[in-house]
C-alpha positions as CSV (number, residue, x, y, z in Angstrom):
1,M,67.9,102.0,89.1
2,A,67.5,102.8,92.8
3,E,67.1,99.6,94.7
4,P,64.5,97.6,93.0
5,Q,62.4,95.6,95.2
6,G,58.8,94.1,94.7
7,I,58.5,93.0,91.2
8,A,55.1,92.0,89.0
9,V,54.4,90.7,85.4
10,D,51.5,90.6,83.0
11,A,51.1,89.5,79.3
12,T,53.0,92.5,78.1
13,S,55.0,94.2,80.9
14,V,57.2,93.9,84.0
15,Y,56.5,96.2,86.8
16,W,58.5,96.9,89.8
17,T,58.9,99.3,92.8
18,N,62.2,101.1,93.4
19,F,62.7,101.2,97.1
20,G,65.4,103.9,97.1
21,D,63.7,106.9,95.1
22,G,60.0,105.7,95.4
23,T,59.5,105.3,91.8
24,V,57.2,102.6,90.2
25,M,58.4,101.6,86.8
26,K,57.5,99.3,83.8
27,V,59.2,97.8,80.8
28,P,58.1,95.3,78.0
29,V,58.6,91.8,78.9
30,G,61.2,91.5,76.2
31,G,63.1,94.5,77.4
32,G,63.2,97.9,75.8
33,T,62.1,101.6,76.9
34,L,61.7,102.0,80.5
35,T,58.4,103.9,81.5
36,T,58.2,105.8,85.0
37,L,54.5,105.2,86.1
38,A,54.7,106.7,89.3
39,S,57.1,109.4,90.9
40,R,55.1,111.6,93.2
41,S,56.5,114.3,95.3
42,G,57.2,112.9,98.9
43,Q,56.6,109.1,97.8
44,S,59.0,107.0,99.6
45,G,59.8,103.4,100.4
46,T,57.7,101.7,97.8
47,Q,58.0,98.1,98.2
48,G,55.0,95.5,97.3
49,I,53.4,95.5,94.0
50,V,50.8,93.5,92.1
51,V,48.7,94.0,88.9
52,D,45.4,93.0,87.6
53,A,43.9,93.3,84.3
54,T,43.4,97.2,84.2
55,S,45.8,98.7,87.1
56,V,49.1,98.3,89.0
57,Y,48.8,98.6,93.1
58,W,51.5,99.1,95.3
59,A,52.4,99.8,99.1
60,E,54.3,103.0,100.4
61,F,55.4,102.0,103.7
62,G,57.2,105.3,104.0
63,D,54.2,107.3,103.5
64,G,51.8,104.8,104.9
65,N,49.8,104.9,101.7
66,V,48.1,101.9,99.4
67,M,48.2,103.4,95.8
68,K,46.5,102.6,92.5
69,L,47.3,103.4,88.9
70,P,45.9,102.6,85.5
71,L,48.6,100.2,83.6
72,G,49.0,102.7,81.0
73,G,49.8,105.3,83.6
74,G,47.9,108.8,84.5
75,T,47.8,110.1,88.0
76,P,48.0,107.9,90.9
77,A,45.1,107.6,93.1
78,T,45.5,106.9,96.9
79,L,43.4,104.0,98.0
80,A,44.1,104.4,101.7
81,S,46.6,106.9,103.7
82,G,47.5,106.8,107.1
83,Q,48.6,103.2,107.6
84,D,51.4,102.6,110.1
85,F,53.7,100.6,107.6
86,P,52.0,99.0,104.6
87,Q,54.1,96.1,103.1
88,G,52.4,93.3,101.6
89,I,50.0,93.9,99.0
90,A,47.3,91.3,97.0
91,V,44.5,91.8,94.6
92,D,41.4,89.7,93.7
93,A,38.8,90.5,91.4
94,T,36.9,93.0,93.9
95,S,39.4,94.1,96.4
96,V,43.0,95.0,97.4
97,Y,44.4,93.7,100.5
98,W,47.7,94.5,102.5
99,T,49.4,93.9,105.8
100,D,50.2,96.8,108.1
101,Y,53.5,95.8,109.5
102,D,53.8,98.1,112.4
103,G,49.9,98.7,113.0
104,G,49.6,94.9,113.3
105,D,46.4,94.8,110.8
106,V,45.5,92.8,107.7
107,K,43.0,95.0,105.6
108,K,41.2,95.2,102.4
109,L,39.4,97.6,100.4
110,P,37.3,97.7,97.3
111,L,39.0,98.3,94.2
112,G,37.2,101.4,93.6
113,G,37.9,102.8,96.8
114,G,36.3,103.5,100.0
115,T,37.0,102.7,103.7
116,P,39.3,99.9,104.6
117,T,38.1,96.8,106.6
118,A,40.2,95.2,109.0
119,L,40.3,91.5,108.7
120,A,42.8,91.1,111.5
121,S,44.1,93.6,114.2
122,G,46.6,93.4,116.8
123,R,48.5,90.9,115.0
124,S,52.3,90.5,115.2
125,H,54.0,92.2,112.5
126,P,52.0,90.9,109.4
127,L,54.4,90.8,106.4
128,G,53.6,88.8,103.3
129,I,50.2,88.3,102.0
130,A,48.5,86.3,99.3
131,V,44.4,85.4,98.5
132,N,42.5,82.8,96.7
133,G,38.9,82.6,96.4
134,T,38.1,82.1,100.0
135,S,40.7,83.2,102.2
136,V,43.5,85.6,103.0
137,Y,46.9,84.3,104.0
138,W,49.7,86.2,105.6
139,T,52.7,85.9,107.3
140,E,53.8,87.1,110.9
141,D,58.1,86.9,110.6
142,Y,59.0,87.3,114.1
143,A,56.2,85.3,115.7
144,G,56.9,82.5,113.2
145,N,53.3,82.1,112.1
146,V,51.4,81.9,108.9
147,M,47.8,82.8,109.4
148,T,44.5,83.0,107.5
149,V,41.1,84.6,107.6
150,P,38.0,84.3,105.5
151,L,37.7,86.8,102.7
152,G,34.9,88.4,104.5
153,G,36.4,88.6,108.0
154,G,36.3,86.4,111.0
155,T,38.4,85.1,113.7
156,P,42.0,84.3,112.4
157,T,43.4,81.1,112.4
158,T,47.0,80.0,112.6
159,F,47.7,77.9,109.4
160,A,51.4,77.1,110.3
161,S,53.2,77.9,113.6
162,G,56.9,77.2,114.5
163,Q,58.3,78.8,111.6
164,S,61.4,81.0,111.3
165,L,61.0,84.4,109.8
166,P,58.2,83.5,107.5
167,T,58.4,86.1,104.9
168,C,57.0,85.9,101.4
169,I,53.8,83.9,100.8
170,I,52.0,82.6,97.6
171,V,49.0,80.4,96.9
172,D,47.7,78.3,94.0
173,A,44.8,76.0,93.6
174,T,46.2,73.2,96.0
175,S,48.5,74.8,98.3
176,V,50.2,77.8,100.3
177,Y,53.7,78.2,100.0
178,W,56.1,80.6,101.9
179,T,60.0,81.2,102.4
180,N,61.5,81.0,106.0
181,E,64.2,83.5,105.8
182,T,66.5,81.8,108.2
183,T,66.4,79.8,111.6
184,T,67.7,81.1,114.7
185,S,69.3,79.6,117.5
186,D,69.4,81.5,120.9
187,G,68.2,84.6,119.4
188,E,71.0,84.4,116.6
189,F,70.7,83.9,112.9
190,V,71.9,80.7,111.5
191,A,73.7,81.2,108.2
192,N,72.6,79.2,105.1
193,S,69.3,78.0,107.1
194,G,66.4,79.3,105.3
195,S,63.9,77.2,103.6
196,V,60.8,77.0,101.3
197,M,57.5,75.5,102.8
198,R,54.5,74.1,101.1
199,L,51.3,73.3,103.2
200,A,47.9,72.0,101.7
201,L,44.9,74.5,101.7
202,S,43.3,71.9,103.9
203,G,46.0,72.3,106.4
204,G,48.2,69.6,108.0
205,T,52.2,69.4,108.6
206,P,54.0,71.9,106.5
207,T,56.5,70.1,103.8
208,T,59.9,71.5,103.4
209,L,60.6,71.8,99.7
210,A,64.0,73.3,100.0
211,S,66.2,73.7,103.2
212,G,69.8,75.2,103.5
213,Q,68.9,78.2,101.7
214,P,70.8,81.5,102.5
215,D,68.1,84.2,103.3
216,A,65.3,82.9,101.3
217,L,63.0,85.7,100.2
218,G,60.9,86.4,97.1
219,I,58.7,83.4,95.9
220,A,56.9,82.6,92.8
221,V,54.9,79.4,91.4
222,D,53.7,78.0,88.0
223,A,52.0,74.9,87.3
224,T,55.0,72.4,88.0
225,S,57.7,74.6,90.1
226,I,58.3,77.0,92.7
227,Y,60.7,79.9,92.4
228,W,62.7,81.9,95.0
229,T,65.5,84.1,95.7
230,N,68.3,83.7,98.1
231,Q,69.7,87.0,99.2
232,A,72.8,86.0,101.0
233,G,73.7,83.2,98.4
234,A,73.1,85.7,95.5
235,T,71.0,83.1,93.7
236,V,67.7,82.5,92.1
237,M,66.5,78.8,92.3
238,K,63.9,76.7,91.3
239,A,62.4,73.2,92.4
240,S,59.6,70.9,91.5
241,L,56.2,71.6,93.6
242,G,56.5,67.8,94.5
243,G,60.0,68.4,96.0
244,G,63.3,67.1,95.0
245,T,66.8,68.6,94.5
246,P,66.8,72.4,94.0
247,T,68.2,73.6,90.7
248,T,70.2,77.0,90.5
249,L,68.7,79.3,87.8
250,A,71.3,82.0,88.3
251,S,74.2,82.8,90.6
252,G,76.3,85.8,91.3
253,Q,73.2,88.0,91.5
254,S,73.2,91.3,93.6
255,L,70.6,90.9,96.5
256,P,68.2,89.2,94.4
257,T,64.8,90.0,96.2
258,G,61.3,90.0,94.4
259,I,60.6,87.3,91.4
260,A,57.7,87.0,89.4
261,V,57.0,84.2,86.5
262,D,55.0,84.0,83.7
263,S,54.6,81.1,81.1
264,T,58.0,81.4,79.7
265,S,60.4,83.4,81.9
266,V,61.0,84.4,85.6
267,Y,61.9,87.5,86.5
268,W,63.6,89.1,89.5
269,T,65.0,92.5,91.0
270,N,68.7,92.8,92.2
271,Y,68.7,95.2,94.9
272,M,72.3,96.0,95.2
273,N,73.1,96.8,91.8
274,G,69.8,98.3,90.8
275,T,69.0,95.7,88.0
276,V,65.9,93.9,86.7
277,M,66.5,90.5,85.1
278,R,64.8,87.8,83.1
279,L,65.8,84.4,82.4
280,S,63.9,82.7,79.5
281,P,63.4,79.8,79.2
282,K,62.6,79.3,83.0
């Protein structure tokens, strides 16, 4: 496999994007035969990926497209083209949302297609994105912000500031969680200084769930725990949503990047050696 990055899971299958060759893949959750869902001529730089009950959606930052395809396969539909650098992607019951990293926009589009709506413009490199029933949340890595805006649009609000390369983000019924890839000192990266953060939906002061993480990146949650990948540390980690000592689920990985969970297992991509992994029970 060619540099797998983003990953998503549903009741039957695991889906991921291959950054190197631009393919979108799936395999049964228990393993088995690989299916290439998309391998279009000219497709490049596929990264973020999400699924809902009927379709898989992904961002092609190399080509500037946001794409959609039925879970069973077929011909990919271009939901949006001409984007500057689409990266993060999220979906709810009515719309697909994405960040345009170079363009500085956060956008949404009805699942059936149409004209994209800019929920936020002129932002500083929006990256990860998550949605719930009322709001959109995103990270701005070099600005060190976690931002939010209502689903219907409005004035963006700073949800958390003073973060250090906030990257991936996820939301559940009570809180927003994100990874800080690293901290910096006088403009230089500080090794083994990433963190995993939590902040209640009502706002306030962020809580550090884990610190000293080497390049914390992908993030996932379930009802009791939070999971993340440490790229530089070559580990997959887990901690209680209430805090406490993190647990190493897997070590010796090869640039672990994306991560997803279901009721029994945790799944992740190893960017460097081209593997997609599962650990069960989680």
